[in-house]
N, C-alpha and C positions, 0 to 999 in steps of 0.2 A: 458833657464834660470837656468837649473839644475847646482848646484855647484857654482853659482854666489854668491859672498859675498857682502852684503849690510850692511855697518856698522859692528855691532857685529853679524849679522845674515847671515847664509849660507843657501841659498835656495836649497832644496834637490829634490823636485819633485812637479809637479802641482797637486793640489787636485780638482780643479774645476774652472769654469769661467762663467761669465755672460756678459750682455751687457756693463757694466761699470767697471768690475773688474775681476781679476784673483787671486785665492788664492793658496798659496804654503805651503807645509810642510817645515819648516825651523828649523835649530839648532841655539839656542841662546848660543853662545860660552862664553858670559860673565857670565851667570848664569847656564850654562850646562843643558839646558832643551829644549824640543821640543815645538815649537810655530807655529802659523799660521801667515803668512805674506800676507796681501792683497794689491795688486798693483792696482792703479787707471788706468783704460784704457779710453782714450778719443778718440772718433772716429774722423777721419780726416776731416769729413764734418762739425764738430762743429766750429762755428765762434770763433775768438780770444776772444771777450768779453765774450762769453758763456763759454769758457774754464776756464777763471778766476773764474767764478761762480761755475763751477763743482769742481774745485780744492778747492775753499773755502768751499764748502759744504762737501767735503771729509774730510777736516781738521776739520770741525765743528763736524762731526760724531765722530772723535777720541776724541776731547775735551769734548763733551757731555758725551760719555760713560766712559771716564777716570775719570770723577767726581763721578761716581756711583759705589760703591763697594757693590755688593749684590749677593747672591748665585744664583739668577735667572736672572742675567744680565751678558752677556759675558764680560769678563775683557779685557780692552785695556791696553797694556803695554807701547807702544811707537809709535811715529810718526816720520818719517824721509823722507828727500828728497835726491835722488841720481841722479845727472844730472838733466834731465828734468822729471824724474819719481817720483811719490809720493807713499809712503808705510805706512801702518798701521800694527802694530804688535799686535796680539790678542791671547787670550787663545785658545789653541788647543782643539777642540771639536770632539768627535767621536760619530756618530749617524747620524740622518737625520732631516731635517726640516719637519714641518707638511705637507707642500705642496707635499712632496715626497709620503706620504701615501695617500693623497687625489687624486693625479694623478694616483695612483695605484688602485683607487676605493675602498679604505679600510676605512670604517667608524670606529668610535671609540665607545667603550662601554660607557654607561652612567657614570660609575665610572671613566673611563679614561678621559672623557670630563670634568667632574667636577674637577678632580685632575689637569689637565692641566690648566683649567680656574682659579683655585685657585692660582697656581704658577704664572701665568701671572698677576693676580690681585696683588699678593705680590710684584712683580717687579714694576708694575705701581704705586702702592701706595708709594713705596720708591722713585721712580723717581719724582712723583708729589710732594712729600714732599720736594724734593730738587729743586722744581720750574722748572722741565723739563717735557715737554709734548712730547711724542714719535711721534705722528701724522702719523704713517704708520704701525699700527698693522695689520698683515695679516699672513697667514700660512707660507709664505716664510721667515718671520722674527722671527719665533718661532721654536727653535731648540730643539729636544728631544735627550738627551744623552741615551746611552744604558741602564743605570740604571733607566731611567724614569724621571730624572731631566730636567726641562725646562730651557732654556737660551733664553732670549730676546735679539735680535740682531738688528743691522742696525739703528743707531740713526742719519742717514744722513740728515733727514729733521726735527729732533727734534729742539726745541727751548726753551729758558727760558720763563716762564710766564711773560708777561708785556714787553718783548723785541720786538722791531720792527727793524728787520734787513734788510739791502739792499738785503740779500739773499732771503728774503720773501716779495717781493713787493706786494702791494694790487693787487687783481685780479689774483694772481698766485695760482693755485690749486696744493697742494702737497699731496702725498699719492697715494693709489691705488683705482681706482674708485669703485670696487665691495664692498669695506669695508669702504668707506669714509663717514663721517657724513654730514648732510645737511649744517651745518654752515661752514664746511671746504670747501664745494663746493662754497659757497658764497664768503668767504674771509678767507684764511688759517691763517691770522694773529690773528683772533678773537677766536681761539679755546682754550679750557682749557682741563683739564684731562677728562672731561666727553665725549669729542670727542674720546679719546682712548677707553673708555668703549663702545661706539657705535660700533667701529671697532671690539672690542673683541666679542661683541654680535653677529656680523655678522660672525665672524670666528667660534664661537661655533655652530651657526646655520648650517654652512656648514659642520662641522665635523660630525654632527648627521644626515644630510640629503643629503650630497654630492651636495648641491645646495647653491649658495649664495642667500641671502634673497631678493635681488632686481634685480637679473639677468633677462635681457630682450633681450639678443642676440646681443646688440650693445651698444656702450658707451653712445650715446645720449639717447636711451630709458632707460638705467639703471639710468642715471642722473635724468631723469624725475620721475622714480619710487622712487628714494631716496628722492627727494624733495617733492613729492606729494602723494605717495601711501603707504599704510600699507603693510607689508609683509604677505604672507600666513603663518598662525601659523604652526610651524614645526611639530606638532603632526598630522596634516593632511597628511603629507608625511611619517611620522614615528610614528605610534601610540605607540611605545614602550617608547617614551620619557615621563618621569613623568610630570604631569601637572605643578608642582611647578618649575621644571627646565625650562619648556616652558615659564612660567611667568617671570622668571629671564631674559631670553633671549629677550623676547618681551619688557620688560621694558628698557633694555639696548638699544633697537632699536627705542626708542621714537624720534620723530622729534625734540621736544623741549628739549634742554639739562636739563632744570629744572625738567623734569619728569623722567630723568634717575637717577641712583644711584649717590649721590653727591660725593662719594669717592670710589676708587677701593676696599678698605678694606670692605666696606659695600656690594659691589657686591660679593666679596669672601665669606662673611658670608652668604649671601643669597644662594649662590651655595651649601655651606655645609648644610644649612638647607633643601635645596631641596632634597638631597639624604637621609638625616636622616628621614624626614617625609614620604618619599615615599619608603623607603628601603624594607618595608614588602611586598609591592604590585607591585612595578615597575619591569618590565622585566629587567634582568641583562645585557644582551648583545644585542647590535644592530650592526650587522656586516654583511659584504658581503663575506669576505674571512677570514676564521678562521683556526688557527692551535692550537695545544694543548700545554699548558705550561708544561715544563719538571718537574717542581717542584711539582705542585699541580693538574695538569690536567685541569685547567680552559682554556677557549677559549681566544685567543688573536688575534686581527685583524692583519693578515699578519705576525704573529710571532714577531712583533716589539712592543717596548714600555713596560710599566709596566703591570704586570698581574693584572686583575681586582679583583682577589681573594686574592692573597698573596702579591701583591704590596702595597706600602703605599698609603694612601690618605692624602695629606697635610692639616693640620689644618688651618682654616682661621684666619686672623687678627681680633681682637675684633672690633665691630662697630655696630651701630644701623641701623634700617631700615629708609630709606628716605621716605618722605611724597609724595604720589602721587597727582598730580595736574591735573586740567582740561586742555584740549588741547588749543593751541594758537588760534584756530579759533572758540572756543566756546564762543559765546557772547549772553547769554540769554537776551531775550527782544528786540533784535535788529530786527526791522521789515524787513521781506522779505528775510532773509538770507537763510532760509531753501528752498526757492523756486528758489534759484540761482540768486538773485538780490535784489534790493530794490524797494518798490512801487514807482510809479511815483511821488506822491506828498508828500511822507514821507521820501524818501531816500535822500542820499547826492546830487544826481543830480535831485533835485526837481524843483519847479517852477522857482527859480532864474536862474537855468541853462537853463531851457526851454526858458525863456525870453532872456537869453544871446545868445542861439542858433538862435533865431529869429533875434537878432541884427546882428549876423554873416551873415545871408542870405542877409541882406541889405547893407553889406559892411563895417560895423563898429563893428565887433564882436571881440572876444577875441584875435584872432591872430593879428589883427591890433593893439590892445592895447599892446600886448606883444612886438611887434617890435617898438612901439612908433610912428606909422605913421597913425593910423586910417585906412582909406582905402588905402592900399599900392599902390604906383605908379608902373607902369608896365615897366620892362626893355625891350628894343628892343634887337635883336640878337647881336648888337654891345656892349651890356652891359650897355648903358646909359639909365637912366630913362626917359621914354616918355609916358605920359598918353594916347596918341592917339592909341598906339598899345595895346589895352585892351585885346586882345586874346592871347598875347604872352605866359602868364603863363599857358595857357591850352595846349600848345604844349608839347609833350613828351621830356624828357631829354634824349639825345642820347650819351652823353659823358661829360667829364670835362677836363679842361686844367689847369695844375699846374701854379700858379701865383707867390707865394712867401712863405717863412717860417717866422714865428714870434718866436723869442726866440731860445736859444740853451740849451744844458744840462749844469746844474751848480746850484750854490747856490746864485749867485749875482743877483742884480736887473735886470729884463729882461730875466733871464734864469729860467729853470724849472727842477723839479724832479718829474716825473710821473704826468703830467698835466691831468686833467679829465674834469669835467663839464665846459661848456661854456655858456655864455649869452651875449646878446646885449642890450644896452639901446637905448633910443630914438635918441641919437646923433650918433648911430652906434659905440659907444665905445665897445670894446670887453673885457669881464670879463673872466679870466682864473683861474680855481681852481688849483693852484700850490700845489698839495696835499702833497707831501713829504716835501716840504719847509714850510708847515703850513701857507699859505697865499693865498690871491686872488690878482692877478695882473691885472691892467686895461690898455688897449692899445687903442690909437686913431686909426681911420680907416687907417691911413698910417703906422701903426705898431709901432709908437713911444710910449714908456712907459709913462703913465700919473702918476700913483700912485700905492701903495699897499693898500689893505684893510685887516686889521687884528686888533684884539683887542689891545688897548693901553697897554703899559707895566704895569704890576702889576694887570691887570684886568683878570678875568676868560677868558680863551682862548680856541679856538678850536685847535685840534691837527692835524687833517688831513681833511681839507676842500675838499669835493668831488663834491657838487652840488651848483650851483649858479642860482638864479632866480631873475628877476627884476619885480616889481609890474607894473600893466598896466599904472598907472599914472606916472611912472618913478620917484617915490619918495622914494623907499626903496629897499634895497638889502637883499635878504635872502640867507644864506649860511648854508648848512647842513654839520655837522661834520661826517667824515667817521666812527668814533668809538663812536658816541654819539647820543641819541635820540634828543638832543637839536638842535635848529635852532638859529643861530646868526643873528640879524637884524641890519643893518646899514643904515644911510642916504646916499644920493648920493655923499656926500663929504667924505665918508669913516669913519664917526664917528659912533661908536657903540651906539645904542639906546635901545636895549632890547635883552634879551636871552629868547627865547621861549622854556620853559622846558616841553617837551612832556613826562611826567612821564610815566614810564613803569608800566604795570599791572603785577600781578603775572603770568598771563597766556601768556604774551608776549614772543616771541622767542628772542634770543640774537640779538643784534643790527647789522643790515646791512643797510648801507645808500643806498637809492634809488635815485629817481629824483623828481623834483618838477616843476609844472606849475601853473600859476595863471590866471584865466579867467577874462573877462571884468567886471564881477560882484564882483571881488575881492575874489572869492572862491579859496582855495588853495588845490591842489591835490598832495599827496605825496605817492610814491610807496615804499613798504616795501617788498623786494624780499623774504627774508626767512620767513616772516609772511604770504606770499602768498596773499597779499591784497594791495589795494590802499585806503588810508585814505583821507577823505574830511573834510576841515575846512572852517569856515566862515572867512570873512576878519578881524573879531575881534579875530580870533584864536580859536573859539569854535569848538569842534569836532562835526561834523554833521553825521558821520557814515562812513561806508566803504563797499567795495565790495571785495570778496575774492575767495578762492578756491572753495567755494560752487557754484560760478558762472562760474567755469572753469579756474580760474587763476592758473598758475604754479609759476613762480618767476618773477613778474612784475618789470621792471626797467624803461626803457625810456617811457616818456609820451609826447603826442602832442595833442593840441586842434585843431580838424579838422573843416574846413569850412563846415557847413551844416550837419555834421554827428557826433557831440559829441566828445568823448574822444577816442584817440587811445592809446593802451597800448602795449609796446614791452615786450614780455614774453621770457626771455632768456632760461629758462628751457625747454619750449615747442618749442622754435625757431619759434614763431608765432607773428604776429601783430593782436591784438584783437581790433575790433571797438565796442565801447559801445554806447548804445542809451542813451537818456536823463534820463532813470531810473537806469542806471548803469549796465544793462544786456548786455552780449556779444551778438551782433546781427550777427556778421560775423567774421571770422578769415582767415588769409591767411599766407602762408609760411610754411616751414618744415625744418628739419635738413638736412644738406648736403653742398655740395660745388658748386652746380650749380646756375643758375639764379633763384632768388626767394627762395633760400635755405640759411640757416644761421648756424653759429656755435657760440653759446654763444653771441648773439648780445646784446650790452649794452645800446645803446642810439639811439635816432632818433629825427628828426625834420620834419617840414612840411612847404611848401611854401603856399602863399595865393591861389594858384590854386589847392591845395589838393594833390600835389605830396609829397610823403614821402621819406626821406633820412635816411637810416639805417646804423649805424656803426656796420658792421658785424665783430665783434672784433676778434675772433679766426680764421676767414678766411682772416683777415688783408686787408679789402677792404671796399668800400662803395657801397651799393646797392640802386638803385633808383626804387621806385614803383609808378606807376600811380595811379590816384584816385580810380580805381577799384581793386587795388592790383596787377596788372600785372607788372612784372619787365620790365623796359624800358632801363636800363643801369646798368652796373657793372664796376667800375673803381678802379684802384690801385691794389697792391699786396704787399707781405711782402718784406721789404728791408730797406735800410738806405739812399738811394739817394733821391733827391728831387722828390716829387710825389709818393714815396713809403711809406708804412705805417707799423707799428709794434704795433698791439693791439690797434686800434683806439677806442676811447670811446666817448668823448664829441663831439657834432656836432650841428651846428646852421646855418640856412639859413639867408642871408642878402640881402637887396635890391642891385641892380646891378647884381642880380642872382649869388651871390658869396656864396660859402660854406666853412665854417670854421670847421676844424677837429682837435681835440686834438690827436696828434700822441704820445700816452702815452709811448710806448716802446722806442721811439727815443727822448722823452722829448722835444717836440716842438709842435707848432700849424702850420698846413699847410692851405693855402688858395687856393681854386680852383675856376676857372671860369666855370660855367655850360654852356653846349652847347645844344641847343634845335633843334628839327627838323624844317625845313623851311616849 
């Protein structure tokens, strides 16, 4: 590419390359200056649809950064397309990113760490003031010039606050796992500037310890730690870190965004205060590889970056201290939380649930009510319902046969954009949460569209319906909004009757919609993944309690009412199915992270048939797993693709009489129907 001319820019030589781009030194002939030109590289194996997304994200990076004119943000001068190639013209930087020094096992002095943190805070405060969240703060994207100035780079996954882009569909995790915030793992659309501060805290932690705060040796284990464990205080690995600096880092790494610094400027102020208060006693250099500064003789890690003695320390932006709050799982006075569950007669799964479980054993329990059939009829191997074959549902599922698709991608009636939760009513009509289109669509058993369910024009409306549940008496429809604690309630004709406003407490984490099931006694179970709990409500919507991480929960999502065995909870952070007893305690769990049988990757939803067989939407493995009543895998079917019978990010799943399985194929914006096949 040397001496190639692209518009006004002549490419002189390659400076470096990565998985998605190559950077060239170039001459800007129009303004007679040296610049950097970044060319987007798209691997040949990327699908055409994905190529459009990659190109759009690259252009998005240029647009986001070009709006920001700040000394600590790399300047973007131009964006252009030449043939089929796409280029971004940037400010030419001389130095290295922070990852270069970390890879060289070079730690930073306390003063350098605070200086770098302050400059990043200044850049973030400016970006956040312009309604742009970076969402990928990490050492690779923080560049240090030879004079010590920091430049924040790579706004490829940045977005405007309040924006919901097709480039950032729900369920997509953007950013780099080692530095990503818990709320971003749940849903990258819901983050604000405090997520960037979490990532900055993780980066500062690594600069001082050469370890990321949640590193566990694998992506899955790291995710579990981010979601459910506190990091080891950095002073345990590096005693030279001042206590007040450790406190700043640990506050930035709080699980609950409300407990972090509310603004980047306030975190910067806290960093400055940390070194001022500890300057007299804190050790000055924490380093593994030191050379001497030529000017003043002070030690510098690897001979790079600003000198801790004669280099400047950037002043912080004015700001006050944020108020520290109690944790999201702290619920004083709730019985039994400290013991890992709720007492049998005082918790949310108290006597009413016990009675309901006894009803289940007699064949008229919550599952029958949910499907609207009381004691469900038993399908024969041919798929027709015949009562006399009562043992059929006890046979293991050995496979599934594709039957048909319902819906296509689009915005018109009968088409979908990112369908998620599914439900069936007593007449076997299928309810589909058409999330990105802001509606629920109802289909007859033959696949014909019956109606839409959404608030009437002019009424308070949901934005992204994710979960649908039908009451056991088939008289109400409950719809959970993706971005709201509220639940919208409709009658069976689709008329809105109520908005259930589940008001947030100060200690609640940011909203992530989970799933809902309703048992035969009318009790409502709602999972809250990022709050690490399942909440229980009475049929009159009174809160009865919850069970949470204290009992071993990670990020509960899918729920199922099990015949004879209480409630099953699908935990996508731990990649497990937890079976809860009548008291809400976990009595057994099965599953683990992986790609084999009985292993999952971010499973989102599940359902159960009357025989106790579980069907799990193994979302990031793009398949359905079938688990027998004892948790043993009996069948795995489907794989990633766009053809009939293939899936892309399956989420919603529901079993129907005739031994049918409905699956919301979210990535392909359709619902697929499978005929289950059982052993003879």
